[in-house]
Legacy VTK file of the C-alpha trace (Angstrom):
# vtk DataFile Version 3.0
C-alpha trace
ASCII
DATASET POLYDATA
POINTS 427 float
0.029 0.338 -0.117
1.197 3.646 -0.960
2.804 5.759 1.863
1.142 8.733 3.198
3.560 10.981 5.243
3.633 14.817 6.274
5.911 16.786 4.237
7.633 17.513 7.580
8.113 12.698 7.552
9.444 13.139 3.973
13.295 11.537 3.289
13.711 14.067 0.433
16.526 12.102 -1.125
15.094 9.343 -1.074
11.100 10.562 -2.469
11.631 9.830 -6.050
13.523 6.522 -6.474
17.001 7.767 -8.233
18.266 4.960 -10.425
21.673 3.758 -10.016
21.445 0.356 -11.548
23.819 1.804 -14.083
26.512 1.663 -12.067
26.060 -2.252 -11.584
26.613 -2.972 -15.345
29.319 -1.447 -16.579
32.075 -3.950 -16.190
29.273 -5.594 -18.704
28.380 -2.945 -21.469
32.189 -1.928 -21.630
33.011 -5.665 -22.734
29.979 -5.507 -24.916
30.713 -2.905 -26.648
34.632 -3.706 -26.990
33.348 -7.107 -29.107
30.660 -4.969 -31.068
33.886 -2.263 -31.874
35.903 -5.636 -33.033
33.461 -8.063 -34.492
30.657 -5.743 -35.991
28.076 -7.564 -37.217
28.944 -10.933 -36.023
29.075 -9.304 -32.624
25.126 -8.064 -32.639
24.294 -11.545 -34.603
25.968 -13.601 -32.004
24.067 -11.064 -28.969
20.323 -11.831 -30.955
21.115 -15.688 -30.847
22.317 -15.186 -27.270
19.804 -12.008 -25.664
16.899 -12.204 -28.102
17.295 -16.157 -28.551
16.839 -15.612 -32.305
18.923 -16.241 -35.777
18.935 -13.700 -38.168
20.201 -13.728 -41.477
20.724 -10.219 -41.956
20.435 -7.405 -39.429
18.098 -4.778 -41.743
14.916 -4.603 -42.183
14.004 -4.731 -45.801
11.327 -2.439 -47.573
9.068 -6.151 -47.835
8.740 -6.668 -43.972
8.221 -2.879 -43.455
5.763 -2.743 -45.788
4.147 -6.620 -44.475
4.659 -5.236 -41.218
2.206 -2.025 -42.064
-0.222 -4.502 -43.266
-0.755 -5.982 -40.271
-1.342 -2.816 -38.165
-5.285 -2.234 -38.045
-6.309 0.346 -39.980
-8.044 2.530 -36.593
-3.970 1.685 -35.446
-2.565 3.581 -38.208
-4.515 6.721 -38.799
-4.307 6.928 -35.156
-0.423 6.854 -35.535
-0.907 9.408 -38.435
-2.963 12.068 -35.925
-0.747 11.511 -33.185
2.317 12.441 -36.184
0.826 15.089 -37.309
0.466 16.816 -33.876
4.053 16.290 -32.667
5.046 18.257 -36.218
2.914 20.961 -35.357
4.376 21.471 -31.981
8.064 21.061 -32.857
7.618 23.036 -36.529
7.755 25.599 -33.552
10.629 24.820 -32.206
13.071 25.972 -35.362
15.801 28.416 -34.910
16.960 30.764 -37.758
20.514 31.314 -37.547
21.534 35.234 -37.059
24.284 37.741 -38.966
25.728 41.117 -36.781
26.503 43.533 -39.416
28.618 45.998 -37.653
30.019 49.404 -38.996
33.760 49.295 -39.517
33.587 46.614 -41.786
33.280 43.760 -39.280
30.717 40.039 -39.581
29.730 37.884 -37.269
27.160 35.745 -36.962
25.618 32.348 -36.299
24.279 29.394 -38.890
22.017 26.650 -37.347
23.227 22.879 -39.063
21.436 19.516 -38.644
23.402 17.244 -36.949
24.132 14.586 -40.089
23.370 11.320 -39.189
21.608 10.388 -35.976
20.387 7.100 -34.615
17.160 6.438 -32.212
16.626 3.684 -29.848
13.648 1.737 -29.452
13.285 -0.637 -26.889
11.653 -4.045 -26.908
10.987 -5.904 -24.390
7.911 -6.470 -21.855
6.331 -3.910 -24.067
6.776 -2.136 -27.619
6.350 1.651 -27.555
5.860 3.183 -31.214
5.074 6.523 -29.187
9.130 6.554 -29.178
9.738 5.999 -32.753
7.207 9.352 -33.156
8.758 11.449 -30.890
11.850 10.289 -31.430
12.120 10.358 -35.153
9.927 13.590 -36.001
12.087 15.915 -34.611
14.925 14.989 -36.068
13.112 14.747 -39.822
12.293 18.552 -39.184
15.894 19.684 -38.045
16.463 17.950 -41.422
18.784 15.428 -40.478
20.349 13.395 -43.491
20.210 10.375 -42.185
18.091 8.779 -39.623
18.615 5.303 -38.072
16.781 3.461 -35.990
17.606 0.356 -33.945
14.848 -2.282 -32.082
15.393 -5.379 -30.878
14.275 -8.582 -32.880
10.910 -11.367 -31.801
11.790 -14.707 -31.542
10.917 -15.230 -34.651
13.131 -12.641 -36.360
10.686 -10.124 -36.847
10.134 -6.701 -35.497
7.108 -5.226 -33.651
4.934 -4.240 -36.744
3.156 -1.402 -34.945
6.719 -0.194 -34.547
7.380 -0.561 -37.893
4.876 1.314 -39.339
4.957 3.875 -36.467
8.580 4.364 -38.350
7.682 4.408 -42.008
5.256 7.523 -40.594
8.088 9.433 -38.853
11.075 9.008 -41.616
13.026 6.478 -39.856
15.075 6.022 -43.372
17.020 2.242 -42.129
15.841 -0.212 -39.689
18.316 -2.751 -37.816
17.301 -5.135 -35.856
19.449 -4.822 -32.506
18.514 -4.185 -29.000
20.769 -3.526 -25.930
24.294 -2.112 -25.066
25.060 -3.888 -28.305
22.629 -1.901 -30.726
24.258 1.554 -29.057
27.546 0.611 -29.541
27.030 -0.183 -32.852
25.350 3.050 -33.496
28.540 5.123 -31.523
31.095 3.074 -33.989
29.143 1.736 -36.865
29.543 -2.203 -38.491
29.594 -3.655 -41.773
25.856 -2.859 -41.907
25.061 -0.309 -39.535
26.284 2.651 -39.846
27.845 4.882 -37.420
26.150 8.168 -36.466
26.701 11.743 -34.838
24.043 11.577 -32.641
21.979 8.728 -30.733
18.417 9.060 -28.685
15.620 6.844 -27.336
14.995 5.125 -24.072
16.151 1.815 -22.806
16.733 -0.561 -20.280
20.058 0.158 -17.164
22.281 -1.840 -19.879
21.332 0.790 -22.950
21.906 3.941 -20.686
24.992 2.348 -19.525
26.353 2.266 -23.060
24.810 5.859 -23.963
27.178 6.889 -20.975
29.987 4.814 -22.418
29.705 5.621 -26.168
29.780 9.864 -24.908
31.963 11.905 -26.249
32.410 9.650 -29.504
28.827 10.437 -30.021
26.586 12.710 -29.058
23.632 11.543 -26.374
20.431 12.881 -25.822
20.281 11.695 -21.832
20.658 8.915 -19.340
16.780 8.262 -18.540
16.103 6.775 -15.309
12.953 5.249 -14.056
9.549 6.952 -14.767
8.640 9.736 -12.587
5.510 11.282 -12.177
4.278 13.663 -9.238
0.324 15.355 -9.148
-0.186 18.422 -7.327
-4.094 17.983 -6.145
-6.843 19.697 -3.930
-9.614 18.239 -2.030
-11.827 18.891 -5.110
-10.329 15.651 -7.124
-11.782 13.043 -8.029
-10.026 10.200 -6.198
-9.817 7.824 -9.002
-8.516 9.756 -11.386
-5.906 10.970 -9.507
-5.172 7.034 -8.514
-5.101 6.014 -12.529
-3.184 8.568 -13.573
-0.087 7.650 -11.008
-0.685 4.442 -12.106
-0.060 5.568 -15.591
3.391 6.105 -14.851
3.987 3.142 -11.678
2.424 0.195 -14.396
6.139 1.199 -16.453
8.176 -0.219 -14.368
8.551 -1.738 -10.876
11.618 0.871 -10.157
8.983 3.754 -11.041
7.910 6.526 -9.454
4.747 8.013 -8.500
3.814 10.626 -5.844
0.388 12.512 -4.434
1.058 16.263 -3.362
-2.166 17.176 -1.873
-3.337 19.615 0.680
-6.436 17.610 1.732
-5.557 14.139 4.145
-9.244 13.458 3.243
-8.445 13.218 -0.630
-4.974 11.123 0.366
-7.176 8.561 2.538
-9.085 8.413 -0.573
-6.779 8.049 -3.240
-4.945 5.061 -0.988
-8.265 3.682 -1.371
-8.424 4.229 -5.361
-4.781 2.827 -5.869
-6.275 -0.618 -4.113
-9.432 -0.972 -6.137
-7.130 -0.277 -9.302
-4.151 -1.924 -8.913
-5.043 -5.599 -9.347
-7.442 -4.412 -12.332
-4.626 -3.841 -14.261
-2.542 -5.924 -17.033
0.299 -5.558 -15.690
-0.574 -5.391 -12.011
2.675 -6.470 -10.780
4.658 -3.806 -12.008
2.248 -1.464 -11.011
1.853 -3.335 -7.443
5.586 -2.950 -6.484
6.102 0.442 -7.526
3.132 1.676 -5.731
4.634 -0.342 -2.784
8.159 0.028 -2.913
8.499 4.113 -4.510
5.403 5.808 -3.888
4.176 8.255 -1.787
1.305 10.828 -0.759
3.012 13.756 0.812
0.124 16.300 2.406
1.110 19.664 2.557
0.324 22.850 3.952
-1.230 24.549 0.431
-1.115 23.999 -2.896
1.470 26.508 -3.638
3.590 25.019 -0.806
2.967 21.627 -3.090
4.263 23.228 -5.800
7.346 24.315 -4.162
7.847 20.669 -3.976
7.088 19.931 -7.063
10.231 22.483 -7.675
12.236 20.541 -5.534
11.623 17.049 -7.316
11.798 18.212 -10.730
9.952 15.766 -11.462
9.703 14.095 -15.166
6.167 14.174 -15.223
3.320 16.938 -13.519
0.216 17.562 -13.249
-1.978 20.311 -11.286
-4.932 18.826 -10.960
-7.406 21.321 -10.058
-10.021 23.989 -11.342
-7.510 27.049 -11.861
-4.153 25.218 -13.258
-3.283 28.482 -14.653
-2.362 29.635 -11.655
0.427 28.066 -10.837
1.971 27.339 -13.812
4.191 30.533 -13.823
5.236 29.306 -10.110
6.570 25.944 -11.390
10.379 25.965 -12.478
11.644 22.222 -12.463
9.780 19.707 -14.191
9.877 17.782 -17.627
6.061 18.103 -18.711
3.260 19.838 -16.683
-0.393 18.722 -17.429
-2.952 21.142 -16.878
-6.451 20.646 -15.378
-8.800 17.879 -14.398
-9.073 16.547 -17.893
-4.960 16.810 -18.768
-4.134 13.393 -17.699
-0.194 12.193 -18.633
-0.880 9.631 -20.851
-2.306 12.127 -23.821
0.564 13.469 -22.925
2.696 10.464 -24.122
0.865 9.554 -27.499
-1.546 12.583 -29.082
-1.018 16.221 -27.701
1.797 17.249 -29.284
4.638 17.910 -27.151
7.453 15.818 -26.426
7.123 12.642 -24.165
11.158 12.112 -24.320
11.964 13.805 -20.827
14.479 14.468 -17.815
14.151 12.419 -15.632
16.333 11.901 -11.973
15.698 15.796 -10.903
17.496 16.368 -14.352
14.847 19.244 -14.853
16.714 21.304 -13.032
18.620 21.984 -15.014
17.584 19.924 -19.070
14.582 20.031 -21.453
12.452 17.728 -23.253
13.884 16.091 -26.659
12.990 18.805 -29.258
14.330 19.986 -32.443
17.726 21.494 -30.945
18.821 18.281 -30.235
19.304 17.217 -33.750
21.222 20.451 -34.835
24.439 21.921 -33.953
25.658 25.683 -34.453
28.113 27.043 -35.964
29.616 30.483 -35.813
31.360 32.954 -38.196
33.826 36.130 -38.173
34.833 38.369 -40.621
37.422 41.725 -40.279
38.889 43.731 -42.988
42.445 45.343 -43.021
41.053 48.234 -41.519
39.152 46.830 -38.778
41.321 44.127 -37.589
43.976 46.823 -37.345
41.695 49.346 -35.312
41.544 46.409 -32.511
44.742 44.526 -33.124
46.612 46.769 -29.985
44.022 45.172 -27.649
44.329 41.547 -28.951
47.788 41.754 -28.396
47.652 43.050 -24.793
44.749 40.508 -23.897
47.374 37.612 -25.454
50.005 39.184 -23.476
48.037 39.105 -20.016
47.562 35.420 -20.463
51.176 35.013 -21.639
50.168 33.429 -24.827
52.631 36.014 -27.462
51.898 33.344 -30.462
48.271 34.905 -30.158
49.850 38.210 -29.665
52.175 37.609 -32.890
49.366 36.363 -35.153
47.774 40.004 -35.245
51.144 41.732 -34.842
52.619 39.971 -37.835
49.990 41.452 -40.081
51.474 45.084 -40.015
54.912 45.004 -39.369
56.670 46.734 -41.868
53.763 49.391 -42.411
52.446 52.609 -40.525
49.449 51.397 -37.908
LINES 1 428
427 0 1 2 3 4 5 6 7 8 9 10 11 12 13 14 15 16 17 18 19 20 21 22 23 24 25 26 27 28 29 30 31 32 33 34 35 36 37 38 39 40 41 42 43 44 45 46 47 48 49 50 51 52 53 54 55 56 57 58 59 60 61 62 63 64 65 66 67 68 69 70 71 72 73 74 75 76 77 78 79 80 81 82 83 84 85 86 87 88 89 90 91 92 93 94 95 96 97 98 99 100 101 102 103 104 105 106 107 108 109 110 111 112 113 114 115 116 117 118 119 120 121 122 123 124 125 126 127 128 129 130 131 132 133 134 135 136 137 138 139 140 141 142 143 144 145 146 147 148 149 150 151 152 153 154 155 156 157 158 159 160 161 162 163 164 165 166 167 168 169 170 171 172 173 174 175 176 177 178 179 180 181 182 183 184 185 186 187 188 189 190 191 192 193 194 195 196 197 198 199 200 201 202 203 204 205 206 207 208 209 210 211 212 213 214 215 216 217 218 219 220 221 222 223 224 225 226 227 228 229 230 231 232 233 234 235 236 237 238 239 240 241 242 243 244 245 246 247 248 249 250 251 252 253 254 255 256 257 258 259 260 261 262 263 264 265 266 267 268 269 270 271 272 273 274 275 276 277 278 279 280 281 282 283 284 285 286 287 288 289 290 291 292 293 294 295 296 297 298 299 300 301 302 303 304 305 306 307 308 309 310 311 312 313 314 315 316 317 318 319 320 321 322 323 324 325 326 327 328 329 330 331 332 333 334 335 336 337 338 339 340 341 342 343 344 345 346 347 348 349 350 351 352 353 354 355 356 357 358 359 360 361 362 363 364 365 366 367 368 369 370 371 372 373 374 375 376 377 378 379 380 381 382 383 384 385 386 387 388 389 390 391 392 393 394 395 396 397 398 399 400 401 402 403 404 405 406 407 408 409 410 411 412 413 414 415 416 417 418 419 420 421 422 423 424 425 426
């Protein structure tokens, strides 16, 4: 059963279970990465046999396989995927940035160009659940950014196929190439390349502890989006809320993973008790009841705060991945929210709408990193290059300052690179 506590009784260091499991798999992941670096496709095929229990003849999903998979998906779901993709595109198009040029008098021009990252890799997990929504959320911003090559890896099933909903989402989103590889070995292949899998410049997408640790280890060789921890939700609610709604929203994240954290902060003891009772009614009805039960019992909490503004301050302190403000007047609190991955406002905006259809990205910072990081966006798939131009006259005007600054740092070659251009001439 979920714990009910006053805020003064809470051990803040354990309020959200912060994932440290990646530290326990580091050596194993390092071995996998080195094997893939040395042996390429052969290592990937061996790992598919070992981990996925499938003997693959090839790694890449063919166009025929892609077509067959899409035909196996119901027209109703295809329509939903299309509508979701449309909303995601509409939201993310607003994130596109332009470069700029600064023109100043005296022969100086400087500016910045915004360029797409050329090659990106998207990791899509398999295992206990398939997430076509993650394909849309990771690929569509990359397409909008203008990335030239978008590669996806995802674990195969025991029969050598890939989940058809994942492949349908990949086709709708605009993935260019798809490979049957999962786990740390897929991350290694994307980072270093194999005979079949092209090396990319950035890797995005969620995964288990092995995937997270592999991303950590290849960072520097390639860019990554983030190290994602277990799912988190924090609901701020008052006494007017329907406890059944609140309990359902908490369980929407608890069912992801036994390590997930679901927290309610309320100013109403009556709501706290009612939500606890609702959780006990709803958990047995879930298809993933065992996972939700472990999450709620081990990591779930209900915190009673003095008032809702105090509840928002608690949210700011925790910086949750998902934050729901379940009140009649949620916009009264929006300006006070400083740290949250994604905010869901009102009694009729459950977090699940953000996972699938609303449009904002559902790849979010976890483990308190919303204090300094942001949801996945078009910005994650671009890089910026700056440039500067000086005429001879413009350089001459500031040459003394540059030489003096370089001299103050003891870098005489820096100073000389300016001075040499004016030797033998009047300044």
